[in-house]
N, C-alpha and C positions, 0 to 999 in steps of 0.2 A: 504494499499500499504506499502510495506517495503522499507527501504532505501538501499543504496549500501552496499555490504558485507564489512566486516572488511579488507579483502584482497584488494578489490577495493579501499577502502579509503586510505589504506597505499600506494598503487601504485600511486594513483592520487596525493597524497600529496608529495610523493617522486619525481615524474617526473614533476609535474606541479605546486606544491605549493598550490593547491586548489582542491576541489572536482569538478568533471565534472557535468554539469547540462543539457547536451543535451539529446535528446531522443534516439539517436543511439549509446549509450556508449557500447564499447566492447574492449577486449584486441585484438589488431589488429596484425595479422601475417605479414602484410606489414611493420609494424613498430616494428618488433622483440617483439611482444606481449606487447608493451607499451599501456596503456589504452588511448583511444581517443574517441571523440564523435563529433557530428555534429556542435559543437560550435568552433572547432579548424581548423586551416589551414591544418593540416595533414589529416583531413577527406576529403578534396577536392581531394586528390590524392590517397585515399584508394581504392584499387581494390578488396579487399576480399569480399566474399559472405555476410559476416555479415554486412559490411558497405552498401552494395547495397540494402539489404532488407528493407522494410518499417516497421520495427519492433520497438516497443517502448522498453524502458529499462526493463519494467516488463515482456513483452513478451519474450525478450531475456533470462531473467533469468528463465522463466517458460518453455522454449522450450528445450526439450532434444537434438534436433539437434544442438543447439548452443554449448552445452557442449561437444557433440560428436565431433563436428568440432574442438573445441578448443583442445581437447585431441589428436585427430589425427594429427593436425598441430604440436603440441608440441612433440609428439612421432616422427614425421618425422624429425623435427629439431634436436632432440636428436640423432637419428640414423645417420644423416649426420655428426654430430660433433663427433661421436664415432670413 
């Protein structure tokens, strides 16, 4: 099993001052792509598809749909701000 990516580590330390330890870690579009997981209060109001799925962190990283969703959401956010 591999650990979190360097990008995830940097984001977690920047936003939370710690690495996230929950199973449902993801960059959440509901929270402007801030990293959250199921150990945080933000997760309780997360409505994105990534937060609803019963995926583990390893499954998220290995699932191409996760990355496709992240990229589509990011592109949509960028086009709105353009």
